[in-house]
C-alpha positions as a printed NumPy array, in Angstrom:
array([[ 11.234,  12.573,  13.902],
       [  9.738,   9.23 ,  14.555],
       [ 12.752,   6.158,  14.913],
       [ 11.206,   3.928,  12.792],
       [ 13.852,   1.767,  12.788],
       [ 15.255,  -0.829,  15.367],
       [ 18.95 ,   0.464,  15.06 ],
       [ 21.028,   2.349,  12.515],
       [ 22.856,  -1.233,  11.291],
       [ 19.209,  -2.157,  10.526],
       [ 18.233,   0.308,   8.556],
       [ 21.776,   0.116,   6.468],
       [ 20.941,  -3.158,   5.675],
       [ 17.216,  -2.643,   4.794],
       [ 18.111,   0.089,   2.248],
       [ 20.74 ,  -1.527,   1.115],
       [ 18.578,  -4.412,   0.002],
       [ 16.006,  -1.936,  -1.185],
       [ 18.643,  -0.19 ,  -3.016],
       [ 19.302,  -3.487,  -4.792],
       [ 15.794,  -4.109,  -5.624],
       [ 15.425,  -0.964,  -7.574],
       [ 18.666,  -1.628,  -9.17 ],
       [ 16.983,  -4.912, -10.992],
       [ 13.674,  -3.004, -11.393],
       [ 12.179,  -4.786, -14.706],
       [ 11.326,  -1.757, -16.614],
       [ 12.975,   1.496, -16.964],
       [ 12.391,   4.212, -14.271],
       [ 13.296,   7.696, -12.749],
       [ 14.068,   8.229,  -9.144],
       [ 12.222,  11.645,  -8.019],
       [ 12.71 ,  12.813,  -4.802],
       [  9.585,  15.191,  -4.125],
       [  9.567,  17.855,  -1.339],
       [  6.702,  17.925,   1.09 ],
       [  5.43 ,  19.196,   4.706],
       [  6.33 ,  15.846,   6.142],
       [  9.885,  15.757,   4.233],
       [ 11.007,  14.12 ,   0.838],
       [  8.796,  11.539,  -0.58 ],
       [ 10.752,   8.87 ,  -2.824],
       [  9.072,   8.   ,  -5.761],
       [  9.567,   5.736,  -8.275],
       [  8.148,   6.753, -12.061],
       [  7.84 ,   4.306, -15.145],
       [  5.813,   4.159, -18.182],
       [  5.495,   6.925, -21.186],
       [  5.266,  10.246, -19.952],
       [  2.374,  11.619, -22.018],
       [  0.389,   8.759, -20.796],
       [ -2.554,   8.919, -17.903],
       [ -1.053,   9.106, -14.568],
       [ -1.662,   6.155, -12.165],
       [ -0.276,   6.225,  -8.249],
       [  0.866,   3.151,  -6.63 ],
       [  0.562,   3.364,  -2.609],
       [  1.904,  -0.001,  -0.993],
       [  0.991,  -1.254,   2.344],
       [  2.75 ,  -0.872,   6.104],
       [  6.146,  -2.442,   6.578],
       [  6.77 ,  -2.006,   2.922],
       [  7.884,  -0.211,  -0.137],
       [  7.572,   0.221,  -3.605],
       [  9.514,  -3.289,  -4.305],
       [  5.797,  -4.736,  -3.84 ],
       [  4.991,  -3.301,  -7.49 ],
       [  7.654,  -5.417,  -8.846],
       [  5.527,  -7.909, -10.557],
       [  2.659,  -5.571, -11.555],
       [  4.765,  -2.48 , -12.638],
       [  5.724,  -4.26 , -16.386],
       [  1.837,  -4.481, -17.331],
       [  0.595,  -1.394, -15.874],
       [  3.628,   0.818, -17.069],
       [  2.535,   0.242, -20.741],
       [ -0.495,   1.956, -20.859],
       [  0.23 ,   4.395, -17.492],
       [  2.637,   6.774, -16.276],
       [  2.946,   5.062, -13.012],
       [  4.137,   6.807,  -9.835],
       [  4.939,   4.172,  -7.137],
       [  5.187,   6.434,  -3.889],
       [  7.333,   5.19 ,  -0.479],
       [  4.796,   6.454,   2.187],
       [  6.316,   8.333,   4.627],
       [  7.249,   6.468,   7.904],
       [  7.779,   3.113,   6.131],
       [ 10.782,   1.057,   5.501],
       [ 11.502,   2.792,   2.057],
       [ 13.459,   6.135,   0.861],
       [ 10.95 ,   8.806,   2.154],
       [ 11.057,  10.985,   5.582],
       [ 10.522,   8.836,   8.711],
       [  7.638,  11.387,   9.866],
       [  4.232,   9.507,  10.602],
       [  1.036,  11.788,  10.201],
       [ -1.646,  11.466,  12.313],
       [ -4.455,   9.305,  10.535],
       [ -7.34 ,  10.67 ,  12.734],
       [ -6.646,  13.925,  10.698],
       [ -6.132,  15.083,   7.188],
       [ -2.543,  15.445,   7.695],
       [ -2.402,  12.245,   5.435],
       [ -4.375,  13.873,   2.488],
       [ -2.889,  16.882,   2.397],
       [  1.339,  15.294,   2.165],
       [ -0.442,  13.579,  -0.728],
       [ -1.499,  16.781,  -2.331],
       [  1.775,  18.054,  -1.867],
       [  3.082,  14.286,  -3.648],
       [  0.4  ,  15.208,  -6.422],
       [  1.193,  18.675,  -6.886],
       [  5.201,  18.023,  -7.044],
       [  4.517,  15.078,  -9.492],
       [  2.64 ,  17.958, -11.719],
       [ -0.691,  15.595, -11.468],
       [ -4.326,  17.527, -11.495],
       [ -5.758,  14.115, -10.933],
       [ -5.159,  10.526, -11.112],
       [ -6.392,   6.454, -10.827],
       [ -5.026,   5.121,  -7.587],
       [ -3.921,   1.683,  -6.357],
       [ -3.515,   1.255,  -2.945],
       [ -3.177,  -2.069,  -0.584],
       [ -3.741,  -2.465,   3.011],
       [ -2.294,   0.838,   4.68 ],
       [ -1.63 ,   2.229,   0.721],
       [ -5.827,   1.398,   0.256],
       [ -6.819,   3.352,   3.464],
       [ -4.607,   6.283,   2.522],
       [ -6.107,   5.827,  -1.325],
       [ -9.629,   5.738,  -0.218],
       [ -8.97 ,   8.809,   2.464],
       [ -8.081,  10.388,  -0.45 ],
       [-10.874,   9.839,  -2.371],
       [-13.257,  10.631,   0.099],
       [-11.499,  13.951,   0.56 ],
       [-10.346,  14.738,  -2.702],
       [-12.657,  13.19 ,  -5.176],
       [-12.595,  15.392,  -7.958],
       [ -8.44 ,  14.144,  -7.462],
       [ -9.65 ,  10.441,  -8.219],
       [-10.22 ,   9.395, -11.442],
       [-10.413,   5.562, -10.484],
       [ -9.499,   3.795,  -7.262],
       [ -8.562,   0.178,  -6.926],
       [ -8.144,  -0.892,  -3.078],
       [ -6.514,  -4.401,  -2.086],
       [ -7.677,  -5.416,   1.372],
       [ -7.854,  -1.894,   2.629],
       [ -7.799,  -0.996,   6.083],
       [-10.61 ,   1.252,   7.253],
       [-13.726,  -0.79 ,   5.714],
       [-13.964,  -4.411,   7.572],
       [-13.295,  -4.898,  11.443],
       [ -9.274,  -5.111,  12.   ],
       [ -9.316,  -8.64 ,  13.771],
       [ -5.675,  -9.38 ,  14.366],
       [ -3.947,  -6.467,  13.995],
       [ -2.961,  -5.883,  17.846],
       [ -1.448,  -9.516,  17.664],
       [  0.671,  -9.021,  14.169],
       [  2.002,  -6.012,  16.045],
       [  2.813,  -8.064,  19.178],
       [  4.826, -10.504,  17.302],
       [  6.703,  -8.288,  15.494],
       [  7.671,  -6.513,  18.729],
       [  9.011,  -9.138,  20.382],
       [ 12.446, -10.163,  20.203],
       [ 12.011, -13.361,  17.939],
       [ 14.511, -15.198,  15.861],
       [ 14.198, -15.077,  11.683],
       [ 12.602, -18.428,  11.5  ],
       [  9.707, -17.734,  14.277],
       [  9.208, -14.305,  13.005],
       [  9.043, -16.28 ,   9.32 ],
       [  6.305, -18.226,  10.57 ],
       [  4.034, -15.498,  12.035],
       [  4.459, -13.49 ,   8.613],
       [  3.515, -16.755,   7.307],
       [  0.235, -17.283,   9.382],
       [ -0.911, -13.804,   9.607],
       [ -0.262, -12.304,   5.772],
       [ -1.253, -15.417,   4.263],
       [  2.004, -15.922,   2.548],
       [  2.89 , -19.345,   1.227],
       [  6.42 , -20.509,   2.486],
       [  7.385, -21.96 ,  -1.532],
       [  5.482, -19.589,  -4.043],
       [  5.917, -16.329,  -2.216],
       [  9.952, -17.107,  -0.949],
       [ 10.562, -13.752,  -2.06 ],
       [  7.989, -11.469,  -0.499],
       [  8.182, -13.481,   2.793],
       [ 12.004, -12.821,   2.825],
       [ 11.586,  -9.377,   2.627],
       [  8.773,  -9.425,   5.263],
       [ 11.059, -11.413,   7.594],
       [ 14.264,  -8.651,   7.098],
       [ 11.953,  -5.701,   7.157],
       [ 10.491,  -6.481,  10.638],
       [ 13.751,  -7.746,  12.093],
       [ 14.692,  -4.154,  12.102],
       [ 11.562,  -2.166,  11.425],
       [  9.197,  -0.673,  14.041],
       [  5.459,  -0.732,  12.568],
       [  3.   ,   1.441,  13.508],
       [  0.92 ,   0.681,  16.143],
       [ -2.413,   2.35 ,  16.133],
       [ -5.6  ,   1.024,  14.823],
       [ -6.663,   2.126,  10.916],
       [ -9.31 ,   4.745,  11.423],
       [-12.836,   3.516,   9.874],
       [-14.643,   4.888,   7.442],
       [-18.427,   5.935,   8.064],
       [-20.971,   4.584,   5.593],
       [-21.82 ,   8.343,   4.641],
       [-18.021,   8.799,   3.546],
       [-18.031,   5.499,   1.506],
       [-21.36 ,   7.053,  -0.064],
       [-19.823,  10.137,  -1.492],
       [-17.256,   8.326,  -3.472],
       [-18.169,   9.149,  -7.312],
       [-15.471,   7.366,  -9.149],
       [-15.415,   3.942, -10.768],
       [-14.17 ,   1.587,  -7.494],
       [-12.575,  -1.881,  -7.904],
       [-11.877,  -3.819,  -4.784],
       [-10.049,  -7.23 ,  -4.319],
       [ -9.954,  -8.978,  -0.902],
       [ -8.884, -12.309,   0.179],
       [-11.522, -14.722,   1.924],
       [ -8.395, -15.568,   4.633],
       [ -7.445, -12.274,   5.599],
       [ -6.168, -13.216,   8.84 ],
       [ -5.753,  -9.335,   9.493],
       [ -9.308,  -7.878,   8.341],
       [-12.46 ,  -9.027,   7.944],
       [-12.803,  -9.008,   4.333],
       [-16.122, -10.266,   4.3  ],
       [-17.35 ,  -7.018,   5.95 ],
       [-15.508,  -5.067,   3.708],
       [-16.716,  -6.461,   0.627],
       [-20.511,  -6.323,   2.272],
       [-20.185,  -2.45 ,   3.161],
       [-18.592,  -1.757,  -0.291],
       [-21.53 ,  -3.361,  -2.013],
       [-23.915,  -1.8  ,   0.109],
       [-22.023,   1.881,   0.048],
       [-19.998,   2.597,  -3.001],
       [-21.975,   3.309,  -5.704],
       [-20.096,   2.817,  -8.545],
       [-17.951,  -0.469,  -7.221],
       [-17.094,  -4.034,  -8.4  ],
       [-16.013,  -6.139,  -5.459],
       [-13.865,  -9.112,  -5.979],
       [-13.606, -11.618,  -3.07 ],
       [-10.653, -14.095,  -3.68 ],
       [-12.03 , -17.165,  -1.291],
       [ -8.374, -18.933,  -1.092],
       [ -6.651, -15.537,  -0.709],
       [ -5.155, -14.282,   2.629],
       [ -3.999, -10.494,   3.479],
       [ -1.24 , -10.471,   0.541],
       [ -2.966, -10.749,  -2.777],
       [ -1.009, -11.546,  -6.002],
       [ -1.623, -11.997,  -9.617],
       [ -3.823,  -9.259, -10.36 ],
       [ -2.094,  -7.113, -12.4  ],
       [ -3.983,  -7.942, -15.562],
       [ -7.707,  -7.769, -14.03 ],
       [ -6.417,  -4.342, -12.466],
       [ -5.421,  -3.151, -15.815],
       [ -8.416,  -3.889, -17.46 ],
       [-10.415,  -2.041, -14.602],
       [ -8.354,   1.089, -14.859],
       [ -8.596,   1.279, -19.074],
       [-12.069,   0.683, -19.109]])
């Protein structure tokens, strides 16, 4: 198994913090553990059981807690399944399936089948956006609608290597806080809760170091479902302008929102995304 944490004590601190967040979840939720070929996968299920399914995939160095500001909106109309990606600092297995293969989509097949979902809408951000896009390309019949926020795999990855270098050096927490603010585009006051979580996570967590594979034009042209892409004009990690251009040129049924003042971390989009999903 991959050693995704820097120490056992750090792993315990992160898991204890995560469980506190789950205990204060804003809507009633079920905690599910789904067996997969990559190990157990944790899923947080909310909303009416007979509502259309919506799968949420978080970014690198995160877990389902990133959706706590959105889930109340989405779970009114959808059965939402917030999935902890394997190999990330959540409650799922620490395995990391190869990104340059179909291993991630086969893992997601297992998750979907374990939840007894035939097809679903997907919302993914950053690494989760790459994962959702990879799945939509490989399994288009399983994805009804697709929402991607600052997704990897479309625009050029600009300074991912700098981010990884910063987070693997022995920084003090105040130095790590400044790095996270610069790279993720987080405001120290407005996004204090999210920033605190990022600093805590990367104090103890070893992120994936490889670049995300870029999807070719022909793969993007094969997408058949409606697609909404939301990117930040000040994203320091990915070339959002290139992402927007490629999606507009290659994806048949796409809508692109480029938020000029937003960075890599995008907030406040629950209602626009809900409108797109319900259209």
